[in-house]
C-alpha positions as CSV (number, residue, x, y, z in Angstrom):
1,M,0.3,-0.6,-20.6
2,F,3.7,-0.3,-18.8
3,R,2.4,1.1,-15.6
4,S,0.2,-2.0,-15.0
5,R,3.3,-4.2,-14.8
6,L,4.8,-2.1,-12.0
7,G,2.0,-3.0,-9.8
8,P,-0.2,-0.8,-7.5
9,A,2.3,-1.1,-4.6
10,V,4.8,1.0,-6.5
11,V,2.5,3.3,-8.5
12,D,0.4,4.3,-5.4
13,E,3.4,5.3,-3.3
14,D,4.0,8.9,-2.4
15,D,7.1,10.7,-3.6
16,D,9.1,10.3,-0.3
17,V,8.7,6.6,-0.3
18,L,9.5,6.4,-4.1
19,A,12.6,8.5,-3.6
20,R,13.8,6.2,-0.7
21,R,13.2,3.1,-2.7
22,A,14.8,4.5,-5.8
23,A,17.8,5.6,-3.7
24,L,18.2,1.9,-2.7
25,G,18.3,0.9,-6.3
26,D,14.6,0.1,-7.0
27,R,14.3,0.8,-10.7
28,R,10.6,0.4,-10.6
29,A,10.2,3.1,-8.1
30,F,12.4,5.4,-10.2
31,V,10.2,4.7,-13.3
32,V,7.2,5.9,-11.4
33,V,9.1,9.0,-10.5
34,V,10.0,9.6,-14.1
35,E,6.4,9.0,-15.3
36,R,4.9,11.1,-12.6
37,H,7.2,14.2,-12.9
38,G,8.8,13.9,-16.3
39,P,6.0,15.6,-18.3
40,A,6.0,18.7,-15.9
41,M,9.8,18.8,-16.0
42,F,9.7,18.8,-19.8
43,R,7.1,21.6,-20.0
44,F,9.2,23.6,-17.6
45,A,12.5,23.0,-19.5
46,R,10.8,23.7,-22.8
47,R,9.6,27.1,-21.6
48,V,13.0,27.9,-20.1
49,L,15.1,26.9,-23.1
50,L,12.5,27.6,-25.9
51,D,13.7,24.5,-27.8
52,D,12.3,21.1,-27.6
53,G,15.5,19.2,-28.2
54,D,17.3,21.2,-25.6
55,A,14.4,20.6,-23.2
56,E,14.6,16.8,-23.8
57,D,18.3,17.0,-23.1
58,A,17.9,18.9,-20.0
59,V,15.2,16.6,-18.5
60,Q,17.2,13.5,-19.5
61,D,20.3,15.0,-17.8
62,A,18.2,15.9,-14.8
63,F,16.9,12.3,-14.4
64,V,20.5,10.9,-14.8
65,A,21.6,13.3,-12.0
66,A,18.6,12.3,-9.9
67,W,19.3,8.6,-10.3
68,Q,23.0,9.2,-9.3
69,H,22.2,11.5,-6.4
70,L,18.9,10.2,-4.9
71,S,20.9,8.7,-2.0
72,G,21.9,12.3,-1.1
73,F,18.3,13.6,-1.3
74,R,17.5,14.5,2.3
75,G,13.8,15.5,1.8
76,D,14.5,19.1,2.8
77,S,12.1,20.0,0.0
78,A,9.6,18.0,-1.9
79,L,10.9,15.6,-4.5
80,R,9.1,17.5,-7.2
81,T,10.9,20.7,-6.1
82,W,14.3,18.9,-6.1
83,L,13.6,17.7,-9.6
84,F,12.7,21.1,-10.9
85,R,16.0,22.4,-9.4
86,L,18.0,19.7,-11.2
87,T,16.1,20.5,-14.4
88,L,16.8,24.2,-14.1
89,N,20.5,23.5,-13.5
90,K,20.7,21.3,-16.5
91,A,18.8,23.9,-18.6
92,H,21.3,26.6,-17.5
93,N,24.2,24.3,-18.5
94,I,22.7,23.7,-21.9
95,R,22.1,27.4,-22.5
96,R,25.6,28.3,-21.5
97,K,27.4,25.7,-23.7
98,N,25.1,25.4,-26.7
99,R,23.5,28.3,-28.5
100,P,21.8,31.6,-27.9
101,E,18.1,31.5,-27.2
102,P,16.0,31.1,-30.5
103,Q,14.3,34.2,-31.7
104,E,11.1,32.3,-32.6
105,P,8.8,31.0,-29.7
106,I,8.1,27.3,-29.5
107,D,5.0,26.0,-31.2
108,T,2.3,25.4,-28.6
109,S,-0.6,25.4,-31.0
110,A,-4.0,24.7,-29.6
111,P,-5.8,21.6,-30.8
112,A,-8.1,22.3,-33.8
113,T,-11.8,22.8,-33.1
114,A,-14.7,22.8,-35.5
115,D,-14.9,26.6,-35.5
116,P,-12.2,28.1,-37.6
117,A,-12.6,31.5,-36.1
118,T,-11.9,30.0,-32.6
119,N,-8.8,28.3,-34.0
120,V,-7.5,31.5,-35.4
121,V,-8.2,33.5,-32.3
122,G,-6.9,30.8,-29.9
123,G,-3.7,30.3,-32.0
124,A,-3.1,34.1,-32.1
125,L,-3.6,34.3,-28.3
126,I,-1.2,31.5,-27.7
127,D,1.4,33.0,-30.1
128,A,1.1,36.3,-28.2
129,V,1.5,34.7,-24.9
130,D,4.6,32.7,-26.1
131,R,6.2,35.9,-27.6
132,A,5.5,37.8,-24.3
133,L,7.0,35.0,-22.2
134,A,9.9,34.7,-24.5
135,A,10.7,38.4,-24.1
136,L,10.7,38.3,-20.3
137,P,14.1,38.1,-18.6
138,P,15.0,34.5,-17.9
139,N,14.5,34.7,-14.1
140,Q,11.1,36.3,-14.4
141,R,10.1,33.7,-17.0
142,I,11.2,30.9,-14.8
143,A,9.4,32.2,-11.7
144,W,6.3,32.8,-13.7
145,I,6.2,29.3,-15.2
146,L,7.0,27.6,-11.9
147,R,4.1,29.5,-10.3
148,E,1.4,29.8,-12.9
149,V,1.9,26.7,-15.0
150,D,3.3,24.3,-12.4
151,G,1.6,25.7,-9.4
152,L,4.7,25.8,-7.0
153,S,4.5,27.9,-3.9
154,Y,6.8,30.9,-3.4
155,E,8.9,28.9,-1.0
156,E,9.3,26.1,-3.5
157,I,10.1,28.5,-6.3
158,A,12.7,30.2,-4.0
159,H,14.3,26.7,-3.4
160,V,14.4,25.8,-7.1
161,M,15.9,29.2,-8.0
162,R,18.2,29.4,-5.0
163,T,16.9,32.7,-3.8
164,S,14.5,34.2,-1.2
165,R,10.8,34.3,-1.2
166,D,10.9,38.1,-1.4
167,V,13.0,37.9,-4.6
168,V,10.5,35.5,-6.1
169,R,7.6,37.7,-5.1
170,G,9.4,40.6,-6.9
171,L,10.1,38.5,-10.0
172,L,6.6,37.4,-10.2
173,H,5.2,41.0,-9.7
174,R,7.4,42.3,-12.6
175,A,6.6,39.3,-14.9
176,R,2.9,39.8,-14.3
177,H,3.1,43.5,-14.8
178,T,5.1,43.1,-18.1
179,L,2.8,40.3,-19.4
180,A,-0.3,42.4,-18.6
181,E,1.1,45.3,-20.5
182,R,2.1,43.1,-23.5
183,L,-1.2,41.4,-23.5
184,A,-3.4,44.3,-22.9
185,A,-5.0,44.0,-26.4
186,W,-6.3,40.5,-25.4
187,R,-8.3,41.7,-22.5
């Protein structure tokens, strides 16, 4: 496995140490950053852009920017928050230059179980949640994903979105209210 060749000294480091090492050109430290945060960044970009290919591009562009600008990372926020901000910037760039948002939500099918009824109900619920999320205004969707999926604090979300904590609280309130209305049949 690739991680085993990196050695525990690199893999076990916290994000601040990894960021400093990567800023000094340590590629192994940067690989750990990519492995540690890449999956969450992809999930986030995928939900923002509603397209797997565009999400991959956004994350790749975010990591290129991170590698180029890690020397300027001051640690005012957590490395994870800074990477989410880069991902959001790249997602906005892709949305502006490429194409309008797809009308169909992305496929997030649940893994099949032995019970066909469970598969049908679970798949229908996931589809309903995807449609409800896709219908939210982009800023509400972004705030909701960062909070409910990625577990960021209000302050971290405000940093990622370059807004205030109060604005984040309002976005989340409206997103939760709208989702509750749209998903009322599933209660």
